[in-house]
Residue, then its C-alpha position, 0 to 999 in steps of 0.5 A: m502478523w498484520l505486517v504481512t498483510t500491510f506488505l502485500l496490500m490485502a483486501v477483499t472484493q468479488t473477483h472475475a479475473d481468471y488470472p491474477a494481475l498482481q503477485a507478491v511473495l513475502s520471503q522468510k527474510g521479510l517475515q523475520k524483518a516484519s517480526h523485528w519491526a513488530t517487536d520494536w513497535l510493541q515495546n514502544e506502544l506497551s507504555k501507552i497501554k492501560l491494563p484492566e483491573v484485577r479483582g479478587s479476595v484472599d482468606i486471612f483466617l479472620g475473614s476475606v480481604y477483597y482487593v482490586l489492582y487498578d491504574m496499571t501501566i507497563a513501566r518496563c518490557d524486556l521483549p526478546e526477538p520472537s521466533v517466526a517461521f513459515s509452516e508449509g501449507t498452513g501459515v506462520s508459527l510464532k514463538v516468544n520465550g522469556l518476555s518479562l514485564a514490570i507493572t506499576g499501579h494502585w491497590n485498594t482493599e476492603f475488610g469489613l468496615i476497614h478500607d485501605g489503599g496504596w500503590f504496588d510494583l508487579a514483576i511478571y517474568t519469563i512469559n512464553l508464548n507458542t502459536l500457529l496461525e493459518f492463512e486461507s481465503t474466504e470469499e476472495h479475501l485473505s483470512i487469518y486465524t489462530v490454530t493453536c496457542y500455548a502460554d505460560v508464566e514462570g512467576i510473579q513478584l508483587n510488592f505493596h506500598g503505602g497504607g497498611s501494606f506492611i500488614f497486607q504484604p505477608f499475605v501476598e504469597s497466598f494469592s500471588g499464584k492466583i494472580k499468575d494463573m489469571i494472567q496466564e489464562k488471559i494471554c492466549p484469549g487476548f492474542e486470539k482476539g487481536i488476530e480476530n480483529i485483524d481478520k475482521a479488518l481484512a474482511a471489511s476492506d473492499t478496495i484501495r482508493l488511490d485518488p478521486y478517480v480510480y480504485l484498485n481491486v485487490s481480492l484474491t484469485d487463488p488461496p494463499i500459498v505458504f512455502d517453507n520459506g515464503f508466502e505467496l498471494n495472487v491478487k486480481g489487481e484490476f483498476y476501476s473508475i470510481s465514477s463509471p466502473s466497468e470491465p475493460p475489453f481485454s483479459p488478464n494474461h498468465f505469468n509466473l512470478p520468479w520470486q527470490a528468497d534473498y529479498m524480503l519481497s517480490v512483486g509481479m505486475s502484468e500488462f492487464c494491471v497497468n492497462s486496466a489503470a489506463f482504461a479506468y482513467h480513460s473511463s473517468g474522463v481525466l485524460n485530457i488537458t487544455i493548452n493555451d499560448g501561455m503554456i507554449p515555450k517562448v522559443s517556439p517558432i509558432h504560437l497559438n495565434t491564428s495569424q501565426f498558424g497561417i504558415l501551416i493553414p493558409q486559410l485560417p488567418k483569412l477567416y479569423p485574423d490575429m485571434e488567440m487559440e486554444v487546444v483541447l488534447y485528450a485520449s480518444d481511446t484507452p492507451l495500451i501498454s505491453f511488456s516485451q523483454t526489457v522494453i515497455n511499449v506504449n501506444l496512444s490514440a489522441a485527438a486535439k480540438f483547436y479553437a479560436l477565442k473570441t472571448d474567454t468563454d466564446l470559442i470558435a471550433l476550427f478543426r480536430l486532429d487525430m493522432q497515433y503515437s507509439f513509444n518504447a521505454k527502457v527503465h531500471i532502478e538505480h540508487q532507489l530511483l526509477k531511471g530510463v529513456l523514452e523513444m518515439k517510434n511512430l507518429t501519424i496525424l490525420l484530419g478528423s474534422s474541419e470547420i474551415g475547409k480541408f488543408d494539408i496535414a503534412p506541415i503540422e505533422r512535421m511541426v509536431k514531430l519537431a516539437m516532440s524531438t526537440f522539446v517534449l522527449p528531451k525534457l522527459n528523458a532529462q527527468l528519467q535520467n535524473g531519476l524518479p523516486l520509487p513510490r512509498v506505500k503507507g510509510f514503507s520504502m523500497i531499498n536494494s530494488v531490482m526491476s526486470i521486464e519480461n514478456g507480458f509482465l514486470f517484476v521487482v525484487t526488493d528489501v523494505n525500509s523500516p516503517f517504524d515512524f509509520l507504526q508509531s503514528n497510525k492505528l493499525 
């Protein structure tokens, strides 16, 4: 059942949020698909598993023959699709009926001074497993444990080859039942140990580190909720700067995820989540860029040169004639994003520091412009691509400071607006029109996705593509 947690990116940390910024629901459809993937993966992995030795003895009237079965591998597995279902208020019931295994290995026997050995074939047929798993929250992380587990093995067939197997084989019937009981007794403890390992992994994962600058806190704000047809997790969903983690000056807002059972997964994200990401990146000091003349389009009427800037600032070429310029553009405050019924609103506060270049390392400060931008974005998912259109609603520019005296900002504001409308926005909208690929999370990809923007949050309902390649190449 680790697939449930992989879907929803569970982990642990202390939480301070009143409301979750991320909500996710795995439906019965998603659970069934996860079970199918787990079956495919398990059948692929079983051939790589080395089984533990089986030791024992059998009385042959003349004394006891001690035996050991070793180097056992699974040669074949007939694993029927498990039956999985949510148990309302508890967790997940899992049933496997009719599992059969074919195992090969080697045997050694010891009877007094007589030692013998060879190889064997072991068929274990009709293994049945019936379990109930419970989900709960422990110190704000998802916890999973086994409530009940029942297992039985209908029978085994064991054939010895090589050595004195023709002598040993007649006694198989007398101890095959013992081997069957040993196998049966180990099934539930082995299953429970696997669930315990998953629980330990959940408890040990504090955060999700997205890049060198920020990490995401995905602790639970509420205990998990299990419906008869779904499993809901409410997650803090707050981003933090790695270099200077701190709480943002705003709080999470309440929203109800309108999840849909016809899709495998429903995920909702509030404004707080994306704004905490903006705050974290701003706190990390990475929202800046240095612009030189080589980055300006050749068709631009003005380039980063003091003489050319004389059209906008008459005194500049008189003070510093024909010098290259450089601009440091940075976010002066945290960008703010809001969701309002089909529209994403973006407000940016930025500053641009202009320099004249004596040399590559000797800069002359000229002036600073303070800018306020506001944009509207309409986005949707089409053919598994994020598409949309970005529109600038407002742009204002003020002179923040100047080392070259005061000058009229209006010409610069007109130039910036022209650049935005004729170059920047058309280029961005061309990319949005072509579409951006939806993100993949550890090999999972979304299909049949639908995005909706509501007041205060956005949500996506989606099916998920098979992560079988991911499952084959990772230790989970």
